C-alpha positions as CSV (number, residue, x, y, z in Angstrom):
1,M,-157.0,4.5,104.1
2,S,-159.4,7.0,105.6
3,N,-159.1,9.8,108.1
4,V,-161.8,9.1,109.7
5,G,-161.6,10.8,113.4
6,A,-159.4,13.4,112.4
7,P,-161.0,16.4,113.1
8,V,-163.1,18.7,111.0
9,A,-163.9,22.3,111.1
10,N,-166.7,22.1,113.1
11,D,-168.2,24.7,111.0
12,L,-167.9,23.2,107.9
13,K,-169.4,19.8,109.4
14,Q,-172.1,21.5,110.4
15,R,-172.8,23.3,106.5
16,V,-172.7,19.6,105.6
17,L,-174.8,18.1,108.1
18,E,-177.4,20.8,107.5
19,V,-177.5,20.2,103.9
20,I,-178.3,16.3,104.3
21,E,-180.7,16.9,106.7
22,Q,-182.7,18.7,104.1
23,H,-182.5,16.1,102.2
24,R,-185.0,13.6,103.9
25,G,-186.0,10.3,101.8
26,R,-184.5,8.4,98.9
27,A,-186.4,10.2,96.6
28,N,-184.6,13.8,97.8
29,A,-181.1,12.3,97.9
30,I,-178.2,14.3,97.1
31,K,-175.4,14.0,95.1
32,L,-172.1,14.9,96.4
33,K,-171.1,17.2,94.0
34,D,-174.1,19.3,94.9
35,I,-173.5,19.1,98.5
36,T,-169.6,20.4,97.5
37,F,-171.0,23.2,96.0
38,A,-174.0,23.9,98.5
39,V,-171.4,24.4,101.4
40,G,-168.9,27.0,99.1
41,Y,-166.5,24.7,97.3
42,P,-166.1,24.5,93.7
43,D,-167.3,20.6,92.2
44,T,-163.4,19.3,92.1
45,K,-162.4,15.8,92.9
46,N,-160.3,17.2,95.9
47,Y,-163.1,19.0,97.4
48,Q,-165.8,16.4,96.9
49,R,-163.1,13.7,98.8
50,K,-163.1,16.4,101.8
51,I,-167.1,16.4,102.2
52,Q,-166.7,12.8,101.6
53,L,-164.6,12.2,104.5
54,I,-166.7,14.4,106.5
55,I,-169.7,12.4,106.0
56,E,-168.0,9.4,106.9
57,E,-167.3,11.1,109.8
58,L,-170.6,12.3,110.8
59,I,-171.9,8.8,110.5
60,L,-168.7,6.7,112.3
61,V,-167.9,9.2,114.7
62,D,-171.1,11.2,115.6
63,H,-174.0,8.5,114.9
64,K,-175.7,10.5,112.3
65,P,-178.1,8.4,109.8
66,I,-176.8,9.3,106.8
67,A,-177.9,6.9,104.2
68,A,-177.0,6.3,100.1
69,S,-178.3,5.1,97.3
70,C,-175.9,4.4,94.3
71,S,-178.6,3.5,91.7
72,E,-180.9,6.3,90.1
73,N,-184.6,5.2,88.7
74,K,-186.7,8.1,87.4
75,K,-189.3,5.5,87.0
76,K,-189.4,5.0,90.7
77,N,-188.3,8.5,92.2
78,I,-185.0,7.3,93.3
79,K,-182.2,9.4,93.0
80,M,-178.8,8.8,93.6
81,G,-176.8,10.7,96.5
82,H,-176.5,10.9,100.2
83,F,-180.3,11.0,102.7
84,I,-181.6,10.9,105.9
85,P,-184.2,8.0,106.1
86,A,-187.9,9.5,105.8
87,T,-189.2,6.5,107.4
88,L,-187.6,3.1,109.3
89,A,-189.0,1.2,106.8
90,E,-186.8,3.5,104.5
91,A,-183.6,2.6,107.1
92,E,-184.2,-0.7,107.1
93,N,-183.9,-1.2,103.5
94,Y,-180.7,0.8,103.9
95,A,-179.3,-1.5,106.9
96,K,-180.0,-4.4,104.3
97,Q,-178.5,-2.8,101.5
98,L,-175.6,-2.4,103.6
99,E,-175.6,-6.2,104.5
100,S,-175.9,-7.4,101.0
101,R,-172.6,-5.5,100.2
102,L,-170.4,-7.0,102.9
103,I,-171.8,-10.3,102.2
104,A,-170.6,-10.1,98.3
105,D,-167.4,-8.4,99.6
106,N,-167.0,-11.6,101.5
107,N,-167.7,-14.1,98.8
108,R,-165.2,-11.8,96.3
109,K,-162.6,-12.3,99.3
110,T,-163.1,-15.9,99.0
111,Q,-162.6,-16.3,95.5
112,F,-159.6,-14.0,95.4
113,W,-157.9,-15.9,98.1
114,K,-159.0,-19.4,96.3
115,G,-157.3,-17.5,93.1
116,V,-154.2,-16.8,95.2
117,E,-153.5,-20.6,96.4
118,A,-154.0,-21.4,92.8
119,L,-151.5,-19.0,91.9
120,F,-149.1,-19.2,94.4
121,G,-149.7,-23.4,95.9
122,H,-151.4,-24.8,98.6
123,G,-150.6,-23.8,102.1
124,I,-150.8,-19.9,102.0
125,Q,-152.1,-18.3,104.8
126,T,-155.2,-16.5,104.6
127,E,-156.8,-16.7,108.3
128,M,-155.1,-13.3,109.2
129,F,-157.6,-12.0,106.4
130,D,-160.4,-13.8,106.7
131,S,-163.4,-11.7,108.9
């Protein structure tokens, strides 16, 4: 369960945003642990989770265009982490990645419910779980 929308200390939120804004372009992405350290917190799971929630709020509530890369490729100079898109093409590429994840998640959900039906029998009402 996400706490997105819960008030966050504005100074910490501003510091997180300032750190991410210094990382324009996927090649300059910054890892969550480095953001955590840059705003003055120790690199622990609890603090990383707090920073992650702030990033979610910046995206979902404040509409900041913060993208993320989940893979690293040194040959292509692609870093894992958060970044501000440097170009419209980079923003579009990230949006396509999000769309691809949605499609994959929906396919996985469909296959899961087929398995549930096989396990518990036909007639399971899955409409409430359909998108």
